N, C-alpha and C positions, 0 to 999 in steps of 0.2 A: 814690366808687368809683375804683379804680385805672385809669388810662388806659394801654392797651397799645399798643406800637408795631407789633407784628406778631401774627399769630394763633398760630403754632406753631413751635417748634424740636423736631425729632425726631432720634432716633439709633437706629441698628441695629448690633448687634454681629456680629462675624465668624461665629461659630458659628450665629447665627440666619439667616445668608444662604447657608449651605452645606448641601447635602444630603450628609450623611456617608456614606450607603449608596451613592449614585451617584458620590461624589467629584467633585461638580460644583456650580455655582451652583444654589440652589433657585429655579427660575424661577417657581414658584407664588408664592413670597413676594415676590420682587423685582418681579414684574409687578403684583401688587395694590397694593403700595406706590407704585410709579411712577405708576399710573393715578390715585391719589388726590392726588399732589403738585400744588400749584397756587401761584400767586403769593400771598405772605403766609406760606408755609411755608419754613423753612430746614431742610435735611436734612443730618445728620452721619452719614457711613457708614464703617464699618470694612469689612474684607474684602479689600482690595487684595493684601495679602501672601499670604493663604491662597489666594485665587483665582489669583494668579500662580503659586504653588507647584503647585496642581493642574493648571494649564495647562501648565507646564513638564514635569511628570511625564507628562501625557498625550502630549505631543509627543516626548519624549525617552526615555520608558520608565524613567527613574530620577530621583532628586532631586539637587540640587546638593550638592557637597562644598566645604568651605572654612571660613573664619572666619564665625561666626554673623552678624556685622553686615553682611558683604558679601553673604551669602545673602539676608538680609532685604531689603537694598537692591535686589538683582536681581529677587527675586520681586515686590516692591512695584511696581517700575517696569513689570514685565510685567502685573501685575494691574490697575493703575490704568486702563489703556486699556480692558480688558475690562469692568471694573466700570461705568465711565461710559457706555460704548457700550450696555451692557445697560439701564441706567436710561433712556437716550435712546430706545431701541427701544420701550419700553412707555409712555413719557410721552405726554401729549396733545401732538400736533404743533404746536398753536398757541402753546405756551409755549417760551421759550428756556431752555436749560440752561447754567448757569455753574459752573465748578469753582474751588474755593478750597482750596489746599493750605497748611495752617498749621503753625507751630511755636511754641515757647514764647514767643519774642520778640514775636509778634503780640498777646500778651496782657499781657506784662510791660513792654513799651515803650509809653508813653502815646501817642506819635505814630503808631506802627504800629497800636495798638489802635483809635485814632480813624479811621485810614484804612480799616481793615477794617470797622468799624461803618458808615461812610458807604457803602462799596461794597455791603454787604449790604442796607442800607435802600433803596438805589436799585433793587434787584432787583424788588420787587413793583410799583413805579411803572413799570418798564420791561417788565412782563409776563414776568419771568424767575424761574426757580427756582434758588437756589444749592445746590450739593452740596459739602460740606466733608469733607476727610479730613486726617489728619496727613501731613506731607510726608516719609514714610519714605524715598523714594529718595535724597534728598540730606541726610538728617539723620544725622550721624556721632555715634555714642553717646558716645564719650569726650569729644569737644568739647562736646556738649550737657551732660554731667555737670559739666564745668568751668564752663560758663556759668551753670548753675543754682546751683552752689556760690558763685560770685561774687555772684549776685543775692541769695542768702540771707544773705550777709554784710552786705547793705545794707537788705534789706526783711524784715519779719516774715512776709509771705505772698507766695509765689511760685507761679506757675502752671507746671506741667511740660507738660501737654497731651499726654503720650504715651499716656494712656488716653482713648479717645474718649468715655467717660462724663464725664470731667472737661472735655473739649473742648466737648461739648454743653452742659454746665452753664455754662461760661464764655461761650459764645455766647449762651445765654439771659440771662445777666447783662448782656451787651453790648446786646442787642436788646429786652429787656423784653417777652417774648411772653406771651400769655394762657395758653398751655399749653406744658409741656415733657414730651415723650413719650420714654421710654427703652424700646426694644424689645430683648428678649433671647429665649432659648430656653425661658423659664419664664413662667408666668402672672402673676408678680409676686413679692412678698415673702411668704415662708412662715415660720411659727414651727417647722415640721418639714417639711423638703423631701420626706420619705418619706410624708407624709400630705397629700394634695391638699385635704383639708377644712380645713387650717390656713392657707389663703390669707388674708392681711391685706387686707381690702377697702378700708379707710380708715385713714389716719393724719391726724388733724386736731386743731384746737385753736382757742381764741378769738383768739389772736394768734400772730405768727411764733415767738416764743420758746417758747410752749407747744407748738406743732407740732414744733419742733426737739427739745424735751425728749422728746416722744413718739417721734420718729424715733430718738433715742439709745436709748430702751427697746428698740425692735425691732432695732436693730443688734446687740444681744447674741445674737440668734437666728441671725445671718448668719455663714456660714463657707464657705470654698471659692470656687473660680472655675471658669468654663467652659473655660478654656484657659490655657496658659502665657503669662504677661505680663498677664493681666487680673486685676482686683482683686476681682471678685465683688460680691455684693449689699451687703455692708457699705460698700464704697467708693461704690457707686451712691447709697446713702442719705446718705453724707457729702457727696458732690459737690452734691446738690440743695439743700442747706441755704441757700445764698446765693440761689437762685431763690425759695425760700419766703419769704425776707426781703423780696423784691421784690413779693410778692403773686401770683406765678405758681402755677398749679395743675399739679402733677406727676403723671404716670401712668407706672407701670412695668408692662409687659405683655408678652405673647408676640407675636412677629412673625407668627404664623399668623392673627392677627385683623386686621380692617380698622381703619384709623385712625379713621374716623368712628364705628364701632361701639364702639371703646374710649372715645373722648371722650364719647359719648352714653350710656355705661353699659350697652350691650347685650352686651359681652363681659367676661370676667373680667379684673381688673386690680387693682393697688394704687393708690389715688388718695390723693394727699397735698396738703392744702390748708388754708387758713385759713377757718374757718367764718364766714359773713357774719352 
């Protein structure tokens, strides 16, 4: 049996954190997630840029104008504070909260990767819960593209980490969790998004390569993304392949359900695993 270093790496997407009708954080979602976080969980959260945008709009009555990369930086810097403060508000007060802002070099540079791994593995020992997000406020896109291009000239596989689905999957590869949970605005992977009866409840196989072959079959049904800049269900399935190779069980589910209910099979989800 595979020995796991932590219990769970989880991730929630921006649109799953925002109530689009009220143009605000979905406090029902973030509160029930926060209350379930505990040592042994590592949480990857999107949402800073969108929450910062909504906060700026509410305070100023208009959106920012200017170059897109500058606007994203300003919104993300504003939203990070609100996002972490909201998680802290609803978390169990006996646990510490730690923020980790990552960029591609924290996965592509072996020394930085090891430093990050050690820091995250210390968290459960020290009764702390790490929350991870991409470091949008200081990530300059043109510089990042050049760095990625240079890395690709040297390495076959390079982590970009600008999509938090990829970030969560890479954190899972780093920490060897029992579960990887990807929360979004849908109940999982569907063969027809317009037919809720086509939810794929399980993708499994006798070994990792068989599971990955089955993942690739269902990738043909995936198209579209929930927002500009996100890669959608096809990319989610692509990113989790490395975690499957490590023996981690993956869940893709809706953020409206509780973590415990998803893991225990009480809520709809797509479960991806190697059959024992």
